[in-house]
N, C-alpha and C positions, 0 to 999 in steps of 0.2 A: 334386771339390768333396764336402766331407761334407753329409749331410744333418743339420741341427741341429734340435734341437726348439725350438719358439717358447715361450718363457716369458711368458705373459700374466699381469700383475700380477693378483692377486686382486680388488682394487677394479675393475678393467676388466671382468673375467670376470663379476662379480656383477652388472653393469649389464643391464637388460633388452634383449633382441635387438631389440625395436622401436626403442628409442633408438640402439642401436649402427647399426641400418639407416639410421635418419634421419642419422647423423653420416657414414655412408658416402656417402650421397646429396648431403649438403652439410655439408662441415666447418664448426665454428663458429668463423669468422674474419672479419675485416672485408670487405665486399663491395667488390670493385675495379672491376667493369664491369657494364654492362647484361645480359650474359648470366648472371652470377652473380645479379644481382639478380632477374631473372626466374625463376631456378631456386629462390631463397630464397621469393620470392612464391607460386610454386606450391605449395612444401610448406607455407607458412603457411594458404593458401586450403584445402588437403586436410586439415590438421589442425584449422582452424576450423570445417569442416563436421562434424568429430566432436568439437566441444567438449562436455565432460560425460562423454564416455567415453575420455577419454585417460588414460594411466598417468602416473605422476610424471616420468619420463624425457621422454615426449612434452610434456607441460605445459612443462617446463623448457625443452625444445628450441623450442618454440613461442615462448616469453617471450623467449628470446636472439634468435631470428630477427626477431621484431618490433622489438627495439632495433637490431639491426644495419639493418633497411630503413629505419627511421626515421633513423637517422645518415646512411644513403646519400642518403636524401630531402634532409636539411638541408644536406649538403654539395654536392648537385648540382642540387636544384630548389628552393632556398629561394626565397621570394617576398618582394618589398621591399614592406613594409606602410607604409612612411613616408606615402605619398600617400593612404591609406585612412583616411578619417574615421569616427568612430564612427557617424554617420548612415548613411554608404555601408555599413559593415559590418553594422548593424542591417537595413537594407533587404534585403541579399543574404540573410542568416540568414531572415528572415521570409519572402522569397520562395521560397527553397530548402524551408522547412518548410511552404509552402502555407498560411500563416496570415493570417487577416484582420486588420484594425485591432481589431476588437472582440475577437477572440482575444488579441491582444497586449495590448490594454487590460485584459483580465481577469488576463492574467499579472502585468501591472505594478500593477494596482490601480486604473488610471485610463485610460479610452478616450481622453481628452483629451491626457494625457501620451503615450500611444502615437502619436496623431496627430501631435503636435508634435516628437516624436523622428523619425518618418519624414519629415516634411516638412522638417526642417532648422531649424525654428522654435526649438527647444532644441537645443542643440549637443552635450550630453552627459548620459546619465541620471544619476540620484542614485545614491548608493552601495547603497542597498537595492534600486533597479532593478537595477543592475550585477549584484547577487548573484543575484537571480531570473533575468536573462538568462544568466548563466554556467551556472547549474544546469540551465536550459532546453536551451540550445544546447551545451553541454559545450565551451565555450571559455574562453580566458584573459580575466581582466578588462581586460587592455590593449587588447582590441578594441574597448571602449567609452569608453576615455579618451583625451582629447585630449593631443597631445605637449605637453611642457613646453616653455615658450619661455624662452630664455636670455636675459639682460639683454645688452645690446649691449657692456657692458665685461667680459663674463664671458671667462675664459681658455679 
């Protein structure tokens, strides 16, 4: 067999070596199983620790790996939120943030509204309150909205 010189396209040879090393460690393709998920998560963790000191290739790799992990999570670990009320979601977020009713009241502009929402007396925050909650907890507004009720004769 003859030794052939490998012709690497100029675009590939111009890529940073660190980026090519990341591709060798985990090629950018859909994650198929738990082992690949763990490898991708390990790379994300290592890159995230260096955030701010990454080159453009590493930043791109990190961004794509995060999307691949998110997609895998959605396909394999999605949570049915149909039975989670706005009250329950708010209680969980407030508890995780270690917030008091007073702090939530400051955020919403009313301690009374905070108390009513947490107790379930008010079923859903106002639009303005939802905007504040979404900004504070970095969640989608749907977490604080009651599901739409369909009329009995709806198709």
